[in-house]
Backbone as numpy.savetxt, mean C-alpha at the origin, in Angstrom:
# Nx Ny Nz CAx CAy CAz Cx Cy Cz
-11.45 -23.17 19.24 -11.98 -22.07 19.60 -11.00 -19.75 19.94
-11.45 -19.39 18.46 -10.63 -17.74 18.91 -10.97 -16.89 19.82
-10.82 -15.57 20.80 -11.15 -14.41 20.75 -10.39 -13.68 19.77
-10.94 -12.49 20.47 -10.37 -11.34 19.17 -9.48 -10.88 20.52
-8.67 -10.61 19.45 -8.05 -9.86 20.09 -8.16 -8.35 20.73
-8.34 -8.03 18.74 -8.58 -6.49 18.47 -9.11 -6.34 17.72
-9.93 -5.67 17.05 -10.12 -5.73 15.62 -10.02 -3.79 15.31
-9.43 -4.24 14.17 -9.09 -2.81 14.16 -9.69 -2.16 12.38
-9.79 -1.68 12.05 -11.10 0.31 11.85 -10.02 1.14 11.49
-9.66 1.96 10.50 -8.61 2.73 10.53 -9.78 3.67 10.35
-9.82 3.98 8.89 -11.16 4.68 9.46 -12.27 5.34 10.25
-11.96 4.01 10.91 -12.92 4.30 12.20 -12.04 4.88 13.06
-11.14 4.46 12.87 -10.15 5.14 14.40 -10.26 6.56 13.72
-9.70 6.54 12.51 -8.81 8.24 12.08 -10.35 8.86 11.95
-10.58 8.35 11.04 -12.00 9.01 10.11 -11.12 9.24 9.21
-12.27 9.03 7.90 -11.57 9.17 7.14 -11.00 10.22 5.77
-11.79 11.60 6.97 -11.21 12.52 5.52 -9.85 12.88 7.30
-9.49 12.37 7.87 -7.97 12.46 8.14 -6.41 11.29 7.81
-7.44 10.58 7.87 -6.22 8.60 6.83 -6.09 9.92 4.90
-6.92 10.80 5.17 -6.81 11.28 3.65 -6.18 12.22 3.57
-6.19 13.10 4.04 -5.08 14.34 4.73 -3.76 13.58 5.23
-3.39 12.45 5.98 -2.33 12.35 6.33 -1.91 11.64 4.96
-2.09 11.43 4.29 -1.57 10.78 2.89 -1.43 10.53 2.05
-2.71 12.17 1.84 -1.07 12.85 1.01 0.03 14.62 1.37
-0.47 14.64 2.16 0.63 15.16 3.32 2.02 14.01 3.47
1.71 12.81 3.81 2.89 11.86 3.26 3.64 11.45 2.17
2.42 11.95 1.00 2.85 11.55 -0.16 4.10 12.22 -0.54
3.64 14.03 -0.47 4.13 15.29 -0.98 5.10 14.87 0.65
5.31 14.80 1.18 7.05 14.77 2.13 7.81 13.61 1.93
7.17 13.11 1.08 8.33 11.84 0.90 8.86 12.48 -0.90
8.20 12.76 -1.13 8.02 13.89 -2.25 9.51 14.66 -2.17
9.30 15.43 -0.95 10.25 16.58 -1.04 12.17 16.23 -0.98
11.15 15.12 0.39 12.61 14.79 0.47 13.39 13.08 -0.01
12.94 13.10 -1.23 13.51 12.20 -1.89 13.51 12.93 -2.66
13.49 13.99 -3.13 13.38 14.63 -4.85 15.23 15.23 -5.03
15.04 15.84 -4.23 16.33 16.72 -3.71 17.71 15.79 -3.51
17.38 15.13 -2.57 19.35 14.22 -2.45 19.90 13.91 -3.99
18.25 13.08 -4.15 18.12 12.30 -5.76 18.23 13.34 -7.77
18.48 14.98 -6.86 18.24 16.22 -7.70 20.34 16.21 -7.43
20.29 16.85 -6.13 21.61 16.48 -6.41 22.74 15.72 -6.99
22.20 13.94 -6.99 23.27 12.75 -7.29 23.67 13.21 -8.28
22.00 13.92 -8.88 22.32 13.42 -10.93 23.08 14.75 -11.30
22.98 15.63 -11.03 22.61 17.37 -11.18 22.11 18.35 -12.53
23.47 17.74 -13.75 22.84 18.39 -14.55 22.16 17.45 -15.77
21.76 16.31 -15.90 21.72 15.68 -16.45 19.70 16.29 -16.58
19.67 16.08 -18.42 19.00 16.61 -19.21 17.41 15.01 -18.81
16.37 16.33 -18.22 14.76 15.58 -17.95 14.43 15.07 -19.41
13.99 13.66 -19.83 12.70 13.16 -21.33 12.04 13.81 -20.50
10.50 14.40 -21.32 10.29 15.39 -21.15 8.49 14.44 -22.40
7.67 13.84 -21.68 6.80 13.24 -22.65 5.65 13.90 -22.81
5.40 14.42 -21.91 4.34 15.30 -21.74 3.85 14.97 -20.78
2.02 15.57 -20.38 1.34 15.33 -18.89 0.37 14.78 -19.01
-0.19 13.90 -20.25 -1.46 12.60 -20.57 -0.47 11.26 -19.58
0.90 10.47 -20.90 1.44 10.15 -20.42 1.41 9.90 -18.80
2.10 10.73 -17.81 2.58 10.90 -16.14 0.75 10.86 -15.49
-0.39 11.42 -15.95 -2.04 11.18 -15.55 -2.28 9.17 -16.32
-1.31 9.24 -17.46 -2.32 7.50 -17.15 -1.70 6.66 -16.19
-0.50 6.76 -15.76 0.89 5.86 -14.84 -0.23 5.97 -13.72
-0.42 7.89 -13.28 -0.86 8.15 -11.50 -2.29 7.46 -11.36
-3.06 7.19 -13.16 -4.62 7.04 -12.84 -3.97 5.08 -12.53
-3.71 4.41 -13.04 -2.89 3.05 -12.40 -2.67 2.76 -11.26
-1.80 4.23 -10.81 -1.21 3.12 -9.23 -2.06 3.10 -8.55
-2.91 3.80 -7.87 -4.22 2.66 -6.77 -4.52 1.45 -7.52
-4.32 1.25 -8.53 -5.23 -1.30 -8.69 -3.85 -1.36 -8.70
-2.59 -0.80 -9.10 -0.74 -1.93 -9.54 -0.74 -1.55 -7.47
-1.39 -0.40 -6.51 -1.10 -0.71 -5.27 -2.12 -2.11 -4.57
-2.96 -1.97 -5.31 -3.38 -3.29 -4.78 -3.50 -4.02 -5.79
-3.02 -4.82 -6.20 -2.83 -5.86 -7.46 -1.03 -6.45 -6.15
-0.54 -5.12 -5.70 0.41 -5.56 -4.71 0.06 -6.15 -3.69
-1.01 -6.72 -2.70 -1.50 -7.19 -1.61 -1.72 -8.50 -2.11
-2.26 -8.43 -3.11 -2.97 -10.00 -3.59 -2.01 -10.72 -4.57
-0.80 -10.00 -4.60 -0.12 -10.96 -5.29 0.87 -11.98 -3.97
0.90 -11.59 -2.88 1.27 -11.96 -1.38 0.47 -13.22 -1.08
-1.35 -12.96 -1.26 -1.93 -13.51 -1.01 -2.11 -14.95 -2.15
-1.82 -14.54 -3.02 -1.89 -16.20 -4.47 -0.75 -16.52 -4.16
-0.12 -16.13 -3.79 1.87 -16.90 -4.25 1.63 -18.25 -3.11
0.98 -17.59 -1.16 0.37 -18.53 -0.37 -0.08 -19.36 -0.61
-1.35 -19.05 -1.50 -2.71 -19.96 -1.73 -3.45 -19.72 -1.28
-3.62 -18.48 -0.89 -4.63 -18.19 -0.14 -6.03 -17.67 -0.46
-7.39 -18.47 -0.07 -8.59 -17.71 -1.11 -8.82 -16.24 -1.08
-9.66 -15.96 -1.63 -10.00 -14.64 -1.92 -10.92 -14.00 -2.97
-11.67 -13.57 -2.87 -12.67 -12.75 -3.64 -12.37 -11.70 -4.35
-12.36 -10.94 -5.00 -11.90 -10.16 -5.96 -13.49 -9.22 -6.63
-13.41 -8.88 -6.19 -15.23 -7.34 -6.57 -14.78 -6.06 -8.31
-14.71 -6.32 -9.02 -14.59 -5.40 -10.19 -16.19 -3.98 -10.77
-15.44 -3.14 -9.86 -16.87 -1.86 -10.99 -16.34 -0.93 -10.38
-17.61 0.06 -11.59 -16.42 1.72 -11.51 -17.70 2.38 -11.38
-15.99 3.53 -10.34 -16.23 4.48 -9.46 -17.21 5.50 -11.26
-18.64 5.88 -10.95 -18.74 7.34 -11.25 -18.67 6.99 -12.97
-18.91 6.00 -13.46 -19.64 4.94 -14.54 -17.95 4.27 -15.28
-16.56 5.67 -14.73 -15.91 6.05 -16.69 -14.51 4.73 -14.80
-14.48 5.94 -13.39 -13.41 5.06 -13.16 -13.08 3.84 -12.55
-12.79 2.41 -13.68 -12.81 0.94 -13.36 -11.71 0.81 -11.26
-12.41 0.66 -10.97 -12.31 0.89 -9.77 -12.30 -1.58 -9.30
-11.40 -2.03 -7.93 -11.94 -2.56 -7.34 -11.52 -3.28 -6.08
-12.64 -4.24 -5.35 -11.77 -5.03 -4.21 -11.38 -6.23 -3.88
-10.54 -6.63 -2.24 -10.82 -8.62 -3.04 -10.63 -7.67 -1.03
-11.56 -8.63 -1.33 -11.50 -9.95 0.72 -11.38 -11.17 1.03
-9.81 -11.34 1.61 -9.60 -12.45 1.58 -10.10 -13.52 2.33
-10.79 -14.47 1.96 -11.47 -15.44 2.83 -11.29 -16.70 2.80
-9.48 -16.89 3.73 -8.91 -17.50 4.64 -8.21 -16.84 6.07
-8.08 -17.76 6.67 -7.17 -16.29 8.35 -5.79 -16.01 7.43
-5.54 -15.76 7.76 -3.99 -15.04 7.51 -3.36 -15.01 9.06
-2.09 -15.73 9.32 -1.30 -15.81 9.69 -0.42 -14.58 10.41
0.29 -13.85 11.37 0.55 -12.87 11.24 1.82 -12.56 10.40
2.77 -13.62 10.56 3.59 -13.46 8.86 3.78 -12.89 7.40
1.94 -12.97 7.60 1.76 -12.95 6.02 0.74 -11.60 6.16
0.21 -11.64 6.62 -0.51 -10.61 6.96 0.56 -9.24 6.83
1.74 -9.67 7.83 2.88 -8.33 7.15 3.85 -7.88 5.64
3.57 -9.74 5.28 4.42 -8.97 3.65 2.79 -8.82 2.76
1.88 -9.11 3.13 0.92 -8.26 2.58 0.56 -6.92 2.45
1.11 -6.18 4.05 0.70 -4.81 4.48 2.16 -4.31 3.29
3.64 -5.08 3.57 4.57 -4.57 2.98 5.43 -4.61 1.09
4.15 -5.72 0.89 4.24 -5.85 -0.77 4.50 -4.22 -1.90
3.19 -3.58 -1.08 3.65 -2.78 -2.11 4.83 -2.32 -2.19
4.41 -1.51 -1.14 5.99 -0.52 -0.67 7.57 -1.75 -1.32
6.97 -2.90 -0.94 8.74 -3.02 -0.93 8.64 -3.29 -2.92
7.09 -3.46 -3.76 7.12 -3.89 -5.25 7.43 -3.02 -6.53
7.46 -1.98 -4.77 6.39 -0.88 -6.13 7.41 0.03 -5.61
7.18 1.30 -4.93 8.45 2.24 -4.19 9.85 1.70 -4.86
10.36 0.33 -3.85 11.75 0.31 -3.77 12.09 0.93 -5.60
11.40 -0.33 -6.73 11.97 -0.73 -7.68 12.29 0.90 -8.11
11.37 1.84 -7.93 11.05 2.85 -8.67 11.99 4.11 -7.81
12.85 3.36 -6.50 13.79 4.58 -6.22 15.01 3.55 -6.70
15.16 2.74 -7.22 16.42 1.81 -7.91 16.35 2.30 -9.81
15.38 2.00 -9.93 15.11 2.72 -11.48 15.63 4.37 -11.12
15.50 4.96 -10.18 15.62 6.55 -10.16 17.23 6.66 -10.46
17.27 5.55 -10.36 19.55 5.95 -10.40 19.91 5.22 -11.29
18.71 4.10 -11.99 19.43 3.81 -12.61 19.41 4.45 -13.97
18.29 4.96 -13.90 17.50 6.41 -15.84 17.75 7.67 -14.58
18.62 8.73 -15.15 19.07 9.88 -14.62 17.57 10.31 -15.10
17.50 10.42 -16.54 16.62 11.46 -17.13 14.84 11.10 -16.70
14.89 10.48 -15.95 13.73 9.90 -15.92 13.40 9.97 -13.77
14.69 10.32 -13.73 14.55 9.71 -11.93 13.03 11.43 -11.32
13.04 12.70 -12.09 11.87 13.22 -11.77 10.33 12.12 -11.80
9.88 11.68 -12.70 8.77 10.81 -12.76 8.89 10.08 -11.95
9.93 9.10 -11.42 10.36 7.99 -11.23 10.03 8.45 -9.11
10.70 9.32 -8.95 10.60 9.84 -7.62 8.83 10.20 -7.97
8.50 11.27 -8.20 6.99 10.85 -8.00 5.79 10.16 -8.13
5.60 9.25 -9.44 5.82 8.35 -9.08 5.85 7.35 -7.32
7.20 7.13 -6.72 7.80 6.56 -5.99 6.76 6.94 -4.47
6.54 8.64 -4.97 5.53 9.33 -3.33 5.10 8.88 -3.87
3.89 8.99 -4.73 2.58 8.81 -4.44 1.98 7.54 -3.70
2.37 6.75 -3.88 2.75 5.08 -3.56 2.96 5.02 -2.11
3.70 5.93 -1.84 4.47 5.71 -0.40 3.01 6.84 0.29
2.66 8.09 -0.14 1.11 7.44 0.16 0.12 7.10 0.25
0.27 6.35 -1.10 -1.74 5.57 -0.69 -0.96 4.22 0.52
0.54 4.18 1.04 0.99 3.33 1.40 0.75 3.32 3.28
0.03 5.01 3.13 -0.15 5.03 4.59 -0.93 4.54 5.44
-2.10 4.17 5.06 -2.95 3.20 5.87 -2.47 1.77 6.39
-1.19 1.61 5.00 -0.69 0.28 5.42 0.24 0.60 6.38
0.41 1.51 6.65 1.18 1.45 8.29 1.23 1.00 8.68
-0.23 1.82 9.53 -1.32 1.54 10.62 -1.13 1.09 10.29
-1.90 0.01 9.36 -2.32 -1.74 9.45 -1.91 -2.73 10.22
-0.25 -2.36 9.86 1.21 -2.86 9.64 1.36 -2.65 11.23
1.17 -1.06 12.02 1.42 -0.81 13.35 0.86 -1.96 13.32
-0.15 -2.43 13.54 -1.84 -2.98 15.06 -1.07 -4.27 14.34
-0.82 -4.93 13.29 -0.50 -5.65 13.38 0.70 -6.61 13.73
1.78 -5.82 14.02 3.33 -5.83 15.05 3.59 -6.13 15.82
2.23 -5.52 16.42 1.92 -5.09 18.16 1.43 -6.69 18.59
0.33 -7.51 17.37 0.27 -8.61 17.31 0.43 -9.59 18.61
-0.53 -10.19 18.95 0.67 -11.42 19.76 1.64 -12.83 18.68
2.48 -12.93 18.03 3.20 -13.65 17.64 2.21 -15.16 17.58
1.39 -15.84 17.84 0.71 -17.16 17.34 -0.58 -16.06 17.38
-0.67 -15.36 16.64 -2.58 -14.59 16.09 -2.54 -14.95 14.92
-3.84 -14.85 14.46 -5.05 -15.34 13.04 -5.33 -13.43 13.09
-5.27 -13.56 11.78 -5.51 -12.27 11.33 -6.57 -12.28 10.37
-8.20 -12.35 9.82 -8.83 -12.42 10.06 -9.50 -10.67 9.17
-9.97 -11.07 7.78 -10.48 -9.53 7.03 -12.47 -9.79 7.84
-12.52 -8.38 8.01 -13.51 -7.85 8.89 -14.54 -7.82 8.01
-15.71 -6.49 7.75 -16.17 -6.41 7.10 -15.88 -5.08 6.85
-14.55 -4.02 7.86 -14.41 -2.67 6.81 -12.48 -2.54 7.87
-12.57 -3.68 8.00 -10.54 -3.70 8.75 -10.35 -5.16 9.14
-9.84 -4.92 10.33 -9.36 -6.39 9.84 -9.84 -7.46 11.52
-9.58 -8.20 12.13 -9.77 -8.96 13.18 -8.37 -8.89 13.59
-8.42 -9.28 14.18 -6.90 -9.82 15.23 -7.14 -10.62 16.02
-7.18 -12.25 16.16 -7.74 -13.32 17.07 -6.57 -13.94 17.51
-7.58 -14.69 18.67 -6.07 -15.91 19.78 -6.62 -16.68 19.81
-5.62 -17.62 20.20 -7.50 -18.96 20.82 -6.71 -18.73 22.19
-8.01 -19.60 21.94 -8.59 -19.59 23.57 -7.90 -20.46 24.46
-7.92 -19.82 26.10 -7.25 -21.30 26.23 -8.08 -21.26 27.43
-7.52 -22.85 27.09 -8.93 -23.89 27.95 -8.66 -23.68 30.14
-9.23 -23.56 30.46 -9.61 -23.46 31.96 -8.99 -24.40 32.32
């Protein structure tokens, strides 16, 4: 038998507007902190500019890529999950996912860190390798860091959870469950 150690719902705990504001400020601050050292490192390299439309398309696709990176560890660990596709305001494709099985603490931490490891880190490495595109790659990484803000909040709760806990997808967040001790 399992008992609920803690229910975690970031939107309910902090408020949706505050989470969005902190995500935006985190992304902005990360861009400012990353751009300056990379600009100093690359010095006088010419920037390749392909216009505003490709940048908009990439930034439009980033939230979907971010969510796919959360799903990737679930698929690699053979966990059952359900994906729902829908359109917001008739033209913005979006999807949500729901894990059907309970996850270990380790799997939950890997799932929360996946977008940072699989999107942000490669973008930073590529900004070193391709100096002509470093501003775009830094912007891409900074927006992903902003999107990862709520993941970091969930990660904080997962890290503080007991070692042998099980994490279950709840309706609006996660339930951290522990084994009930028999008396």
